[in-house]
C-alpha positions, 0 to 999 in steps of 0.5 A: 480469548487468551492470547500468547504474543511471540517476537521474531527477528525480521519477518521470521522463518519460512514456517511463520511466513506460510502461516502468515500467508494463510491468516492474510487469506482469511483477513479481507483487508489484508493487502500485499503491503502487509505481507511478509514478502513486502516487509522483508523486501522493504527491510533489506532495501530501505530498512537498514537503519531501523530494527524490524521485528515481527509480533505473533498472536496465538490463540489459547496462550500456547506456543503451537496455538492457531495464528490469530494476528501478525504485526511488524514493527520497527525500533529507532532512536528518538530525540526527546528534550529529556535525552534520547528515547525509543520510537516504535513504528509499524513497519513498511515506511509510508514513502513506499508502503500504502497500508500498514498495520496488523493482519487478523480476521475481523472477529479476532481484532479486538483481542489482538489490539488489546493483547498488543497494547497490554504488552506495550504498557508492560514494556518500559523500553519504548517512549513513543509508538506511531501506529500509522497507515491504518485504513480507518474502515478496518477498525484498527485505530479505534481498537487500539485507542480503546485498548490504550485507555484501558491500559494506562497509555496516552493517545498523543495523536489520532487523526487522518494522515492520508487518503486512498481514493478507491474506484468500486468495481463491484458487479463488473464494468457495466455496473461501474459505468452505470454508477459513474455519473454521465459527465465523468463517463462522457469526459473519459470517453472524450479524452480517449477519442481526442487522443486517438484523433489528434495523435493518429493512433495509440497502443497499450503495451503490457510487459511480460513477466520476463520483461518487467525489469525493463519495464521498470527501467523505462518507467524510471527513465521517464518519470525523472524527465519531468523535472518536478518533485516526483523526478527528484524523488525517483532520482534518489538511488534507494528509490530506483533500487527499490523499484528494481527490487520490486520487479525481482520479487513480484514480476514472475507471479504478475503481481507487479505489472508495468504498462505503457501507452505508446503514440507511434514510437513515443512513450506517452505514459506508463503505470506500475501496478500491484494486483493482489487477490481482487484489488488492482492497486495503481502504485505509480504512474507517469507521462511525457509532459510534452504530451500533457494536452492529450491526457495520455496518463488519463487514458491509460488508467482508463484502460487499466480500469476496464482490464481490472474489471475484466479480470474480476477485480472488485477495487481499483485502488489509486492508493495514497494521495488526493490528486485531482485526477483520481476523482474524475474516475469516480473514486471515493476516499478511503481514510488512512489514520495515524495513532500515536501513543505515549506514556502517561 
C-alpha cells in the first residue's frame, strides 16, 4: 500500500478532526487520550512550550485518499554534548495522558509505522525521537522497531515504562465476579459491610453534567488536603487548570464523571473517571486520610466497577500506576512501552 503523509499544525481543522474521529471508531485500541479533543486541550493548557503537529497517513498516495492513520507529535529543544538538538515526542505528556500513540485500524498499522519511520529517516531536522505511551498489546512498539531496522535508525531504548492494571468485565458483572478469586471477592464485600457498619451509612453521589465543574473543585480541595506528593502535584496551578479544562470539554457528554462517597456530612472519597466507548477509565481518586481505616476509596471503586458493568463496559481500566490497591479488584497489568530512536 502506498502511503501519503501529510503534516498539519496543531490537531488540524474541523474536517480532519471528523475524519480522525471516524478512524478512531474503527481502531479497537483507540482511547479518549488519542483523539483530537484531548490533544487539542492538552496543547492549549500544558503544551505551550512544545510545537504540536499532526501527521496524517492516506491510502494510495493521494491527498484525498482514505485516512488510514493519525499521529500527533511535538518538537522541543534537546541538549546534546555536541550542542543543541531537536527532540520529537508523541504528544500528550505522560503526566496526564495514559495512552499515547497513533490511531489506525489493525490491518493498516504495519504500513503506517513503516511510512512514518521512513519519513523520519529522510528528515535531517531531528536528533532523537521518543515514542512513549504505547500499549504493548497494540503492537506499535514492535512495528516501529522493525521499521527502524529497515530504514537505518537505531533503537536506543525499548522497554516497559509503566503498566495500566485493567479489570476484565467481559460477560457482565456476574462473569467478572465468577472470575474474581473468592478471597478477593470476600475482602471487597467485607470492606463495604465494615464501612456501612462502622460509619452508620454511606451514600454514593454522582455529579450531574451541569455540576461536574463543582465536582472537580471538590476533588481538588480534597486531594490537596493529604499533605503528600499527590497533594503537591495537584497544588500546581497548571494541574488545577488542566482538570478544570477537562470538565469544560467532557462534562456535557458525560465522558468525564465525578463521584463522591459521603459518610453523613463528610466527603470521604472521590473519583474522576473517563468513560469512552466500552471502557471505564479511573483517571484519578482521593480519600479523606482520617477515614483510611474504613477504606472509603476501595468501596467507591468497587461501586464504580458494578456501575461500569451495568452500562455494558467490557473493561474497567485503573490506568497508569501499579499501586497495590488496584490488584485487589483482580486487575491484570497492561504494559506500556517506550521506544527511543536515534540516527546511526
